[in-house]
Residue, then its C-alpha position, 0 to 999 in steps of 0.5 A: m721330164g724331157l730336156f726339150g719341152p714340157p714333161n710327158v704326163e702320159r709317160l710319167d703316169r704309165r711309169g707311176d713316176l710320182e716325183g715326175l708327176l709332182r714336177a709336172a704339176r708345178y710346171k710353170r710354162d703350160e697350164s694344160v701340163r699342170r692340169a694333166a699331172a693333177a688329174a693323174l695324181a688324183d687317179m692315184t689318190d688311193l695309192l697316195i693315201t696308202h703311202l702315208q703308212s710308209f716308214n720311209l719319210r720320203h714316201v710320206r712326203l711325196a704322198r702328202a705332196g701328191l695329195l695336195a697337187a691332186g686337189q679337190p678330187a682327193i679331198a673326199a677320199m681323205m675325208f673318208v679316211i677320217t670318217d672310216h676311222q682308219s689307222l691313227h697315223r693315216r688319219q693324222d697325215v690326212t688331217f695335216v694335208l686337209g689343212e694344207a689344202g685349205a679344204a673347206a669341205a672338210v670343216d665338219v669332219l675336222i671339227g669331229e676330230l677335235r673330240d678324238p682320244d688322240a691329243l696329236l690328232r686333236a692338235l692337228a685338227a685344230d691346226a687344219l681348221g685354223k689354216i682353212g679359216d672357216l668361221r663355222s669352226a669357231t664355236a667348236l674351237r672355243s669349246a676345245l680351249r678346255d682340252p686337258e692337253e696344253p699342246v692342243r690348247k695352244a693349237v686351238q688358240k692359234a687356230l682361233e686367231q686365224v679363224g677370227g673367232 
C-alpha cells in the first residue's frame, strides 16, 4: 500500500501479495478498492484453499482471511472441497470458513458433514450451521444431538440455540 493514496490492487495482485490484498479488501476509504481486492482474492481461491494445508499457521490464517474476503465467488470452491472428499484437514478449515462467511448456500453440504466419521469435522459443521442460522438445518441438528461425542453434542446444542430450532 502506498503512503499517499489508496492501495494499488493491480500491483498487489501481480506480486501475489496476499497480505496487501487483504489490507486493500479492508480499505475503508474507497469501495472500489475493496471490490477490486475481493475480486483479486476470488481469482486466488484455489491457491488459498491449497494454503489451508500449510504447516505454517500464519499461512493458514491468511488463507482463511483471503477466502472470507473473496466472498461469494469462493463459496462454490469451498463447497467442492467438501463434496469432493478432499483431505480431512482441508475440509475442516473450509467448514470453519463457510461458517464464518455465513454461507447459506452451503447449508445442505454442511448438514451432510454432521454424519462424517471425524468428530471434529462434525462439531465444526454444527458450529458453522449455527453461525449461518438457517432454519433448514434444525432437523438435522436435532438428530445430531444423539452424537456419541460430547464435544459434538455441545456444538450442536449451541447451534440449535443460534438457529432457533
